C-alpha positions as a Markdown table, in Angstrom:
| # | Residue | x | y | z |
|---|---|---|---|---|
| 1 | Met | 53.8 | 85.9 | 24.6 |
| 2 | Leu | 51.8 | 88.8 | 25.7 |
| 3 | Pro | 53.5 | 91.7 | 27.6 |
| 4 | Asp | 51.1 | 91.2 | 30.6 |
| 5 | Glu | 52.1 | 87.5 | 31.1 |
| 6 | Glu | 55.0 | 86.5 | 33.3 |
| 7 | Pro | 57.6 | 84.3 | 31.8 |
| 8 | Pro | 57.3 | 80.6 | 32.8 |
| 9 | Glu | 59.6 | 79.5 | 35.6 |
| 10 | Pro | 62.6 | 77.7 | 34.3 |
| 11 | Met | 62.7 | 73.9 | 34.9 |
| 12 | Asp | 65.6 | 72.0 | 36.3 |
| 13 | Glu | 65.7 | 69.5 | 33.4 |
| 14 | Pro | 64.5 | 70.2 | 29.9 |
| 15 | Leu | 62.0 | 67.7 | 28.6 |
| 16 | Pro | 63.1 | 65.7 | 25.6 |
| 17 | Leu | 61.0 | 66.2 | 22.5 |
| 18 | Leu | 59.0 | 63.0 | 21.8 |
| 19 | Ser | 57.0 | 62.2 | 18.8 |
| 20 | Ala | 53.9 | 60.1 | 18.7 |
| 21 | Asp | 55.8 | 57.4 | 16.7 |
| 22 | Asp | 58.4 | 56.8 | 19.4 |
| 23 | Pro | 57.8 | 53.9 | 21.8 |
| 24 | Pro | 57.9 | 54.7 | 25.5 |
| 25 | Val | 61.4 | 54.4 | 27.0 |
| 26 | Pro | 61.7 | 52.9 | 30.5 |
| 27 | Met | 63.7 | 55.1 | 32.8 |
| 28 | Glu | 65.2 | 52.2 | 34.7 |
| 29 | Glu | 69.0 | 52.0 | 34.9 |
| 30 | Pro | 70.4 | 49.0 | 33.0 |
| 31 | Glu | 71.6 | 46.1 | 35.0 |
| 32 | Pro | 75.4 | 45.9 | 35.4 |
| 33 | Leu | 77.0 | 43.3 | 33.2 |
| 34 | Pro | 78.2 | 40.1 | 34.9 |
| 35 | Asp | 81.9 | 39.8 | 35.6 |
| 36 | Pro | 83.7 | 38.0 | 32.7 |
| 37 | Ala | 84.5 | 34.4 | 33.3 |
| 38 | Glu | 88.0 | 33.7 | 34.6 |
| 39 | Glu | 90.5 | 32.7 | 31.9 |
| 40 | Pro | 91.9 | 29.1 | 32.4 |
| 41 | Pro | 95.4 | 29.0 | 33.7 |
| 42 | Val | 98.2 | 29.0 | 31.2 |
| 43 | Pro | 99.8 | 25.5 | 31.1 |
| 44 | Thr | 103.5 | 25.4 | 32.0 |
| 45 | Val | 106.2 | 23.7 | 29.9 |
| 46 | Glu | 106.3 | 20.8 | 32.4 |
| 47 | Glu | 102.6 | 20.2 | 31.8 |
| 48 | Leu | 103.0 | 20.2 | 28.0 |
| 49 | Val | 106.1 | 18.0 | 27.7 |
| 50 | Pro | 105.6 | 14.3 | 28.5 |
| 51 | Pro | 107.9 | 12.9 | 31.1 |
| 52 | Pro | 110.9 | 11.0 | 29.8 |
| 53 | Ala | 110.9 | 7.2 | 29.7 |
| 54 | Glu | 112.4 | 5.5 | 32.6 |
| 55 | Glu | 115.1 | 3.9 | 30.4 |
| 56 | Pro | 115.6 | 5.2 | 26.9 |
| 57 | Pro | 116.0 | 2.4 | 24.3 |
| 58 | Val | 119.6 | 1.9 | 23.3 |
| 59 | Pro | 120.3 | 0.3 | 20.0 |
| 60 | Ser | 122.6 | -2.7 | 20.3 |
| 61 | Val | 124.9 | -4.3 | 17.8 |
| 62 | Glu | 123.0 | -7.5 | 18.1 |
| 63 | Asp | 119.9 | -5.9 | 16.7 |
| 64 | Glu | 121.1 | -5.8 | 13.1 |
| 65 | Pro | 118.4 | -5.5 | 10.6 |
| 66 | Glu | 117.4 | -8.7 | 8.8 |
| 67 | Pro | 118.4 | -8.9 | 5.2 |
| 68 | Pro | 115.5 | -8.4 | 2.7 |
| 69 | Pro | 114.1 | -11.7 | 1.4 |
| 70 | Glu | 115.3 | -12.9 | -1.9 |
| 71 | Pro | 113.0 | -12.1 | -4.8 |
| 72 | Ala | 110.9 | -15.0 | -6.0 |
| 73 | Glu | 112.1 | -16.8 | -9.2 |
| 74 | Glu | 110.4 | -15.5 | -12.3 |
| 75 | Pro | 108.3 | -18.0 | -14.2 |
| 76 | Pro | 109.9 | -19.3 | -17.4 |
| 77 | Val | 109.0 | -17.4 | -20.6 |
| 78 | Pro | 106.7 | -19.6 | -22.8 |
| 79 | Thr | 108.0 | -20.5 | -26.2 |
| 80 | Val | 106.1 | -19.9 | -29.5 |
| 81 | Glu | 105.2 | -23.6 | -29.7 |
| 82 | Glu | 103.5 | -23.3 | -26.3 |
| 83 | Leu | 101.6 | -20.2 | -27.3 |
| 84 | Val | 100.3 | -21.3 | -30.7 |
| 85 | Pro | 97.8 | -24.2 | -30.7 |
| 86 | Pro | 98.6 | -27.2 | -32.8 |
| 87 | Pro | 96.8 | -27.3 | -36.2 |
| 88 | Ala | 93.6 | -29.4 | -36.4 |
| 89 | Glu | 93.8 | -32.8 | -38.0 |
| 90 | Glu | 91.0 | -31.9 | -40.5 |
| 91 | Pro | 90.2 | -28.3 | -41.3 |
| 92 | Pro | 86.6 | -27.3 | -40.5 |
| 93 | Val | 84.3 | -27.4 | -43.5 |
| 94 | Pro | 81.7 | -24.6 | -43.7 |
| 95 | Val | 78.2 | -25.9 | -43.6 |
| 96 | Val | 75.5 | -24.2 | -45.9 |
| 97 | Glu | 72.0 | -24.7 | -44.6 |
| 98 | Asp | 69.2 | -25.0 | -47.2 |
| 99 | Asp | 66.0 | -23.1 | -46.5 |
Protein backbone atom coordinates (compact mmCIF):
# COMPACT_ATOMS: atom_id res chain seq x y z
CA MET A 1 0.00 0.00 0.00
CA LEU A 2 1.21 3.44 -0.79
CA PRO A 3 1.29 6.05 1.99
CA ASP A 4 -1.01 8.37 0.03
CA GLU A 5 -3.84 5.80 -0.26
CA GLU A 6 -6.53 5.47 2.32
CA PRO A 7 -7.07 2.07 3.84
CA PRO A 8 -10.11 0.26 2.46
CA GLU A 9 -13.26 0.43 4.51
CA PRO A 10 -13.81 -2.65 6.63
CA MET A 11 -16.62 -4.94 5.44
CA ASP A 12 -19.26 -6.41 7.68
CA GLU A 13 -18.59 -10.05 6.62
CA PRO A 14 -15.30 -11.34 5.31
CA LEU A 15 -15.54 -13.01 1.93
CA PRO A 16 -14.61 -16.69 1.88
CA LEU A 17 -11.67 -17.63 -0.23
CA LEU A 18 -12.88 -19.62 -3.24
CA SER A 19 -10.78 -21.37 -5.77
CA ALA A 20 -11.72 -21.86 -9.40
CA ASP A 21 -12.04 -25.61 -8.82
CA ASP A 22 -14.80 -25.30 -6.21
CA PRO A 23 -18.38 -25.56 -7.52
CA PRO A 24 -20.74 -22.74 -6.66
CA VAL A 25 -22.52 -23.21 -3.37
CA PRO A 26 -26.18 -22.17 -3.13
CA MET A 27 -26.86 -19.84 -0.28
CA GLU A 28 -30.35 -21.18 0.47
CA GLU A 29 -31.14 -22.51 3.90
CA PRO A 30 -31.67 -26.25 4.01
CA GLU A 31 -35.24 -27.47 4.32
CA PRO A 32 -36.16 -28.64 7.81
CA LEU A 33 -36.24 -32.39 8.25
CA PRO A 34 -39.72 -33.95 8.48
CA ASP A 35 -40.91 -35.05 11.87
CA PRO A 36 -40.01 -38.68 12.60
CA ALA A 37 -42.85 -41.16 12.21
CA GLU A 38 -44.69 -41.94 15.37
CA GLU A 39 -43.65 -45.20 17.02
CA PRO A 40 -46.34 -47.88 17.19
CA PRO A 41 -47.94 -48.31 20.59
CA VAL A 42 -46.34 -50.84 22.90
CA PRO A 43 -48.64 -53.88 23.25
CA THR A 44 -49.90 -54.69 26.70
CA VAL A 45 -49.70 -58.08 28.39
CA GLU A 46 -53.42 -58.61 27.76
CA GLU A 47 -52.87 -58.16 24.03
CA LEU A 48 -49.99 -60.66 23.97
CA VAL A 49 -51.52 -63.47 26.08
CA PRO A 50 -54.38 -65.40 24.45
CA PRO A 51 -57.60 -65.50 26.43
CA PRO A 52 -58.11 -68.66 28.49
CA ALA A 53 -60.38 -71.40 27.14
CA GLU A 54 -63.96 -71.31 28.35
CA GLU A 55 -63.60 -74.68 30.07
CA PRO A 56 -60.12 -76.10 30.49
CA PRO A 57 -59.90 -79.82 29.64
CA VAL A 58 -59.92 -82.02 32.71
CA PRO A 59 -58.45 -85.52 32.37
CA SER A 60 -60.82 -88.17 33.59
CA VAL A 61 -60.19 -91.66 34.91
CA GLU A 62 -62.25 -93.07 32.05
CA ASP A 63 -59.74 -91.74 29.53
CA GLU A 64 -57.11 -94.39 30.28
CA PRO A 65 -54.57 -94.82 27.51
CA GLU A 66 -55.11 -97.82 25.27
CA PRO A 67 -52.53 -100.57 25.69
CA PRO A 68 -50.02 -100.80 22.85
CA PRO A 69 -50.86 -103.45 20.25
CA GLU A 70 -49.17 -106.80 20.65
CA PRO A 71 -46.18 -107.30 18.36
CA ALA A 72 -46.80 -109.40 15.30
CA GLU A 73 -45.62 -112.98 15.41
CA GLU A 74 -42.19 -113.49 13.92
CA PRO A 75 -42.02 -115.74 10.85
CA PRO A 76 -40.57 -119.18 11.46
CA VAL A 77 -36.82 -119.58 10.95
CA PRO A 78 -36.18 -121.69 7.81
CA THR A 79 -34.28 -124.90 8.22
CA VAL A 80 -31.13 -125.91 6.27
CA GLU A 81 -33.16 -128.30 4.13
CA GLU A 82 -35.43 -125.44 3.11
CA LEU A 83 -32.48 -123.21 2.23
CA VAL A 84 -30.34 -125.69 0.23
CA PRO A 85 -31.88 -126.81 -3.06
CA PRO A 86 -32.16 -130.55 -3.57
CA PRO A 87 -29.45 -132.15 -5.72
CA ALA A 88 -30.20 -132.61 -9.40
CA GLU A 89 -31.09 -136.08 -10.57
CA GLU A 90 -28.27 -136.08 -13.15
CA PRO A 91 -25.30 -133.78 -12.79
CA PRO A 92 -24.87 -131.39 -15.71
CA VAL A 93 -22.32 -132.55 -18.29
CA PRO A 94 -20.06 -129.84 -19.76
CA VAL A 95 -20.46 -129.49 -23.51
CA VAL A 96 -17.38 -128.85 -25.66
CA GLU A 97 -18.17 -127.19 -28.95
CA ASP A 98 -16.01 -128.07 -32.00
CA ASP A 99 -15.01 -125.23 -34.23
